[in-house]
Structure formats: structure tokens, C-alpha cells
C-alpha positions as CSV (number, residue, x, y, z in Angstrom):
1,M,-71.8,-45.6,67.9
2,I,-70.2,-42.4,69.3
3,Q,-71.4,-40.4,72.2
4,I,-71.2,-36.6,72.1
5,S,-70.9,-34.9,75.4
6,E,-70.8,-31.2,74.3
7,A,-70.8,-29.4,71.0
8,I,-70.8,-25.8,69.8
9,L,-71.6,-24.0,66.5
10,H,-70.0,-20.8,65.0
11,V,-71.1,-19.2,61.9
12,F,-69.5,-16.8,59.3
13,D,-71.5,-15.4,56.5
14,A,-69.8,-12.7,54.3
15,I,-73.0,-12.3,52.3
16,G,-75.2,-11.4,55.2
17,V,-72.1,-9.6,56.8
18,Q,-72.8,-11.7,60.0
19,E,-70.3,-13.5,62.2
20,V,-71.6,-15.5,65.2
21,L,-69.1,-16.8,67.7
22,S,-71.5,-18.6,70.0
23,A,-71.4,-17.8,73.7
24,H,-73.1,-21.1,74.7
25,P,-72.9,-24.7,73.6
26,L,-75.5,-26.5,71.8
27,N,-78.2,-28.3,73.7
28,P,-76.9,-31.9,74.2
29,H,-80.4,-33.2,74.7
30,N,-81.5,-32.0,71.2
31,V,-81.8,-35.2,69.2
32,V,-81.8,-33.5,65.9
33,M,-78.4,-31.8,66.7
34,T,-76.8,-34.8,68.1
35,E,-77.8,-37.0,65.2
36,Y,-76.7,-34.5,62.6
37,I,-73.2,-34.1,64.2
38,S,-72.9,-37.8,64.9
39,H,-73.6,-38.7,61.2
40,H,-70.8,-36.4,60.0
41,I,-68.3,-37.6,62.5
42,E,-69.0,-41.3,62.0
43,R,-68.7,-40.7,58.2
44,G,-65.4,-39.1,58.8
45,L,-64.0,-41.9,61.1
46,A,-64.8,-44.4,58.2
47,D,-63.5,-42.2,55.4
48,P,-60.6,-44.0,53.6
49,A,-59.5,-40.5,52.2
50,A,-58.6,-39.4,55.8
51,S,-55.1,-38.8,56.6
52,H,-53.2,-39.3,59.9
53,A,-51.0,-36.5,61.5
54,Q,-49.2,-35.4,64.5
55,F,-48.8,-31.9,65.8
56,A,-45.4,-30.2,64.8
57,E,-43.0,-29.4,67.6
58,N,-43.5,-25.6,67.1
59,S,-47.3,-25.7,66.9
60,P,-49.0,-23.7,69.7
61,V,-52.2,-25.8,69.3
62,P,-51.3,-28.9,71.5
63,R,-50.8,-26.9,74.7
64,R,-54.4,-25.5,74.3
65,V,-55.8,-28.8,73.4
66,R,-54.2,-30.5,76.4
67,E,-55.6,-27.6,78.6
68,F,-59.0,-28.1,77.1
69,A,-58.8,-31.9,77.5
70,Q,-57.9,-31.7,81.2
71,G,-60.6,-29.2,82.0
72,G,-58.5,-26.1,82.3
73,E,-60.4,-24.4,79.5
74,N,-64.1,-24.7,78.6
75,L,-65.5,-25.5,75.1
76,V,-66.8,-21.9,74.5
77,D,-63.4,-20.2,75.0
78,F,-61.4,-22.9,73.3
79,S,-63.7,-23.1,70.3
80,Q,-63.9,-19.3,69.8
81,W,-60.1,-19.1,69.8
82,L,-59.9,-22.0,67.3
83,A,-62.8,-20.8,65.0
84,G,-61.1,-17.3,65.0
85,L,-57.9,-18.9,63.6
86,L,-59.9,-20.7,60.9
87,Q,-62.2,-17.8,60.0
88,S,-59.5,-15.1,59.8
89,Y,-57.7,-17.0,57.1
90,T,-60.7,-18.2,55.0
91,R,-62.4,-14.7,55.3
92,T,-59.5,-13.2,53.4
93,N,-59.6,-16.0,50.7
94,E,-63.2,-15.5,49.5
95,V,-64.8,-18.3,51.5
96,M,-68.3,-16.6,51.6
97,R,-70.3,-18.9,54.0
98,Q,-69.2,-21.6,56.4
99,S,-70.1,-23.0,59.8
100,I,-67.7,-24.6,62.2
101,I,-68.8,-27.3,64.6
102,L,-66.5,-28.4,67.5
103,A,-67.7,-31.4,69.5
104,R,-66.2,-33.5,72.2
105,F,-67.2,-37.2,71.8
106,V,-66.2,-40.7,72.9
107,T,-65.9,-43.7,70.5
108,E,-67.4,-47.2,71.1
109,L,-63.9,-48.2,72.5
110,G,-64.1,-45.3,75.0
111,V,-61.5,-43.1,73.3
112,P,-62.0,-39.4,73.8
113,Y,-61.8,-37.1,70.7
114,L,-62.3,-33.5,69.8
115,A,-64.0,-33.0,66.4
116,I,-63.7,-29.9,64.2
117,L,-66.1,-30.0,61.4
118,A,-65.8,-27.1,58.8
119,L,-69.1,-27.0,56.8
120,A,-69.5,-25.1,53.6
121,D,-72.9,-23.5,53.6
122,K,-74.8,-23.4,50.3
123,L,-77.5,-21.4,48.4
124,A,-80.8,-23.2,48.1
125,Y,-84.3,-22.2,47.2
126,T,-87.4,-22.4,49.5
127,H,-91.0,-21.3,49.6
128,A,-92.1,-18.0,51.1
129,V,-95.5,-16.9,52.0
130,E,-96.6,-13.3,51.6
131,S,-99.8,-11.4,52.5
132,D,-101.3,-8.3,51.1
133,E,-103.2,-5.6,53.0
134,A,-106.4,-7.6,52.8
135,G,-104.8,-10.6,54.4
136,N,-104.7,-12.7,51.2
137,L,-101.8,-15.1,51.1
138,T,-99.5,-15.8,48.2
139,A,-96.8,-18.4,47.9
140,S,-93.6,-17.5,46.3
141,I,-90.1,-18.8,45.8
142,A,-87.1,-17.4,47.9
143,L,-83.4,-17.9,47.9
144,H,-82.0,-19.2,51.3
145,H,-78.5,-18.1,51.8
146,S,-77.2,-20.5,54.4
147,I,-78.0,-24.2,54.0
148,M,-75.9,-26.7,55.9
149,P,-74.8,-29.9,54.1
150,Q,-77.1,-33.0,54.7
151,P,-75.8,-35.7,57.0
152,T,-75.3,-37.9,53.9
153,Q,-73.1,-35.2,52.2
154,R,-69.4,-34.5,52.7
155,V,-68.3,-31.6,54.9
156,K,-65.7,-29.2,53.6
157,G,-63.1,-30.6,55.9
158,Y,-62.7,-32.1,59.4
159,A,-60.0,-32.9,62.0
160,F,-60.5,-35.4,64.8
161,V,-57.9,-35.0,67.7
162,N,-57.4,-37.9,70.0
163,L,-57.4,-36.5,73.5
164,E,-55.3,-39.3,74.8
165,D,-52.3,-39.6,72.4
166,F,-53.1,-36.3,70.5
167,G,-52.8,-37.9,67.2
168,V,-55.0,-36.3,64.4
169,R,-57.2,-37.7,61.8
170,L,-58.2,-35.2,59.1
171,C,-59.5,-34.4,55.7
172,D,-58.0,-31.0,55.0
173,I,-59.5,-27.9,53.4
174,K,-57.5,-26.9,50.4
175,L,-57.6,-23.3,49.1
176,K,-55.7,-21.5,46.3
177,H,-53.7,-18.5,47.6
178,D,-51.3,-16.6,45.2
179,K,-51.5,-19.6,42.9
180,E,-50.3,-21.9,45.7
181,T,-52.4,-24.6,47.3
182,V,-52.7,-24.0,51.1
183,R,-53.9,-26.8,53.4
184,I,-55.8,-25.0,56.2
185,F,-55.7,-27.5,59.1
186,E,-52.2,-28.7,58.3
187,E,-50.5,-25.3,57.7
188,I,-52.6,-22.6,59.2
189,V,-54.8,-23.7,62.1
190,L,-53.4,-26.9,63.7
191,G,-49.7,-27.0,62.4
192,L,-49.5,-30.7,61.6
193,I,-47.1,-33.3,60.1
194,V,-49.3,-35.3,57.8
195,E,-49.0,-38.9,56.5
196,P,-50.8,-40.2,53.4
197,S,-54.3,-41.4,53.8
198,S,-55.3,-45.1,53.3
199,R,-56.5,-44.3,49.8
200,E,-53.3,-42.4,49.0
201,S,-51.1,-45.1,50.4
202,Y,-52.9,-47.7,48.3
203,R,-52.5,-45.6,45.1
204,H,-48.8,-45.3,45.8
205,I,-48.3,-49.0,46.5
206,R,-50.2,-49.8,43.2
207,Q,-48.3,-47.3,41.1
208,M,-44.9,-48.3,42.6
209,T,-45.5,-52.0,42.2
210,L,-46.5,-51.7,38.5
211,A,-43.6,-49.3,37.8
212,V,-41.0,-51.6,39.2
213,A,-42.5,-54.7,37.3
214,D,-42.5,-52.6,34.0
215,D,-38.8,-51.5,34.6
216,Y,-37.7,-55.1,34.8
217,S,-40.1,-56.4,32.0
218,Q,-42.0,-58.6,34.5
219,D,-45.7,-59.2,34.9
220,G,-47.1,-56.3,36.7
221,V,-50.5,-57.9,37.0
222,E,-49.0,-60.9,38.9
223,A,-46.9,-58.6,41.1
224,L,-49.8,-56.5,42.1
225,A,-51.9,-59.6,42.8
226,R,-49.1,-60.8,45.3
227,A,-49.0,-57.3,46.9
228,K,-52.8,-57.3,47.3
229,H,-52.7,-60.7,48.8
230,F,-50.1,-59.4,51.3
231,L,-52.2,-56.4,52.1
232,A,-55.2,-58.6,52.8
233,E,-53.2,-60.8,55.2
234,N,-51.6,-57.9,56.8
235,A,-55.0,-56.3,57.4
236,C,-56.0,-59.2,59.7
237,E,-53.4,-58.0,62.2
238,S,-52.4,-54.4,61.7
239,D,-53.1,-51.0,60.0
240,I,-49.4,-50.6,59.4
241,V,-47.9,-51.7,56.2
242,E,-44.1,-52.4,56.3
243,T,-43.0,-51.5,52.8
244,R,-39.8,-53.7,53.0
245,A,-42.0,-56.7,53.7
246,L,-44.5,-55.7,51.0
247,A,-41.5,-55.5,48.5
248,E,-40.4,-59.0,49.5
249,K,-43.9,-60.4,48.9
250,A,-44.5,-58.5,45.7
251,F,-41.0,-59.5,44.2
252,P,-40.1,-62.7,46.1
253,D,-37.4,-63.8,43.4
254,S,-35.5,-60.6,42.9
255,I,-33.5,-58.6,45.5
256,Q,-32.9,-56.0,42.8
257,M,-36.5,-55.4,42.2
258,Q,-37.1,-55.3,46.1
259,N,-34.5,-52.6,46.3
260,A,-36.0,-50.8,43.4
261,F,-39.4,-50.7,45.1
262,M,-37.8,-49.2,48.3
263,G,-36.1,-46.7,45.9
264,E,-39.6,-45.8,44.7
265,V,-40.8,-45.4,48.4
266,S,-37.9,-43.0,49.0
267,Y,-38.4,-41.1,45.8
268,A,-42.1,-40.5,46.6
269,N,-40.9,-39.2,50.1
270,L,-43.0,-41.8,51.8
271,P,-42.5,-43.3,55.3
272,E,-41.2,-46.8,55.3
273,N,-44.3,-47.8,57.4
274,L,-47.6,-46.7,55.6
275,V,-51.0,-46.6,57.3
276,L,-53.6,-48.6,55.5
277,E,-56.8,-49.1,57.6
278,R,-57.8,-52.7,57.9
279,E,-61.3,-52.5,56.4
280,F,-60.0,-50.5,53.4
281,A,-57.1,-52.8,52.8
282,A,-59.4,-55.9,53.0
283,K,-61.8,-54.3,50.6
284,Q,-59.0,-53.7,48.0
285,A,-58.2,-57.3,48.0
286,T,-61.8,-58.6,47.4
287,T,-61.6,-57.9,43.7
288,Y,-59.1,-57.6,40.8
289,K,-59.7,-55.3,38.0
290,L,-57.9,-55.9,34.7
291,V,-57.9,-53.4,31.8
292,A,-56.9,-54.4,28.3
293,D,-56.7,-52.9,24.8
294,G,-59.7,-51.1,23.6
295,D,-61.0,-50.3,27.1
296,V,-61.8,-53.9,27.8
297,S,-62.3,-54.2,31.5
298,L,-62.7,-57.3,33.6
299,T,-63.5,-57.4,37.3
300,L,-62.8,-60.7,38.9
301,P,-63.5,-62.0,42.6
302,A,-60.4,-62.6,44.5
303,E,-61.2,-66.3,45.0
304,W,-61.5,-66.7,41.3
305,Y,-58.3,-64.8,40.3
306,E,-56.3,-66.8,42.8
307,D,-57.6,-70.1,41.5
308,P,-55.5,-71.3,38.5
309,E,-58.3,-73.8,37.7
310,R,-60.6,-70.9,37.0
311,V,-58.5,-68.0,35.8
312,E,-55.2,-68.4,33.7
313,I,-53.2,-65.4,32.5
314,R,-50.6,-66.5,29.9
315,M,-47.9,-64.4,28.2
316,E,-47.6,-65.5,24.5
317,Q,-44.4,-65.7,22.5
318,D,-45.5,-62.6,20.4
319,G,-45.7,-60.4,23.5
320,T,-49.5,-60.5,23.8
321,T,-51.5,-61.8,26.8
322,T,-54.1,-64.5,26.8
323,I,-56.7,-64.5,29.7
324,T,-58.8,-67.8,30.1
325,I,-61.7,-67.9,32.5
326,R,-63.2,-71.4,33.2
327,G,-66.3,-72.6,35.0
328,I,-68.7,-69.7,34.1
329,E,-72.3,-71.1,34.5
330,H,-74.3,-68.0,33.6
331,L,-73.3,-65.2,31.3
332,T,-75.5,-62.1,31.0
333,S,-75.2,-58.9,29.1
334,K,-75.4,-55.6,30.8
């Protein structure tokens, strides 16, 4: 569980023509406030779609972040400056309503962070009570112009800055500008060099493994199974996946296929060491999903798939594949 030491909220509402850059932090003793922000931060910390990044050398933000982390600038001044950068761009790109929360927090391991949460406010309906001159009350329906996302809903984007090593974990805001996609945190506000997220890294690994196997007329299902087994073992020790070691495990009998895999890594402009967070990597290895002709889909537990006495996948001479599953005690229809 995280501990929030201070937080502040800024609001921009183009519909109501209202911009509020708060002059004071939120009350840290307000349980509703701390629980709301904590839910969104903890959701982001566990999000497999989050990317990892470092500040670019020419970014002006790290200096201000360091000054803030060391107590040289207070949260109000720092957050107003950062919120101004974010709102000045999104205002000109038809983002009608949004709220920005900045919070300083510490993880269970004692690591200090700065959280930047961008919340897209929504329209919602609520009740309204009106009274006439005689004092008679009438209930009606009204449109509420600024509803913040629920704690269980995704925020529009976030960035968590580690205040020790200044690495960044983020899920960026993407906007269209002149038919081009602009990543707000990466390109506009923070100035970052971003690595693929765990989800993106796994998708690349899967696609590259199957592509190489197909190019060499090998069994892609078996190659991917070896790759997933390697990722599960690697997850016990590290969040970093060395693609060369992965290639050797996925294609143990072919130097050419290993080199082809590394060629795919280079072609996709990926780093040789990918970040694949342990919990996410282990989860991917718990099941194997096979899709055959006619949208036939099989999802098998890893312990079954890896046991040849239970599951056998055999290539026939006519080029078709036969899958045999043994030891099923109960079969139901869904």
C-alpha cells in the first residue's frame, strides 16, 4: 500500500470557461481524497500497459523535478508550472474538460515518487430539486458537466517519476494534431525516451517468434511454447528479458533462426534488453491458447501443455496438425 504525503488538484473546463490552478494542496487527512488518488496510483503501478522511460538529455523537466524532490520548490509552484504545460497544449486541441492531480507518494518498499494523473472529466446526469414561490419542491433531471472517473476506471493518462533514479513509468495521452499522433507526456510535457510496455514487449516477442518459425517452415506453436517457458523462468529472477538468450531458448537447434530473431528485434527498432514485469510475464506462461481452422480455440493450462502424456501435437504427412488431449475426467458444454 502506498503512502501519500501531499497532493494537489488543478481543473480546466472549456465548457464552463473555468481554469483553476489551485493555490493550496489538498487536505492530506481527507480519507476520501487519499483513497481516491491511491486507487488510481496503485492501478497504474500494476498496469501491464505502462511503459518505462528516461528523460531526454535536452528536457528541462528533470532539473525542476530534482529541485522539487530536494525541497527547493514547493508542490504548489511546481504543479502549477507542470499543469500549465499540459493544459496549454490540450486546450488548443479540443480537450474540453480535464483535471490534473499531482501527488508525492512512497511505495511499500520506501521508494519516493511523483505521480501525475490526467483525468478526463465526463458528462453525467444527476437529480436537481427546484421550488416554486409557494415552497413546493419538484425533482428534475440535470446535466452535470464535470464528473471525475471512478476509482475502478482508467484515467486518461499518467506518469510516475521515481524521485531517486528519475526513471518514469507512464501511460501516455495520445491526441491527433494535423493528422499526426502526438504523445503528450513523451513529446510535449516531460520530454522522454520511452521503451515498450510489458504488454507491447510480449506482443513483439510472440509475433517475432511465430514469424521466424514460419519463415523456416518450423512449428511456431512449439517455438512459442519454448519462449513462454523461458519467460516464466526469467520472471523468477528479473524484469529484464535478454532477447539473445530468448532466441537461443526458442530456437535451440538453429543459429540461423536465432540470428533471424535478432534481425526481427533490430527491424522493429527494439532494445536488445526488453522490460517484461515479472507478474505479467508469469501470467502469460500459465496458459497456452491455440487457434485452429474455423475459429476453433483451445486454452490449456501450462502444466497440461508441457506434459506429453496429456497433450500431443503431431504434424501429419499431409501438412495438417493433429492435437490429442488425454486424461480428461469431466467435459461440459458452455
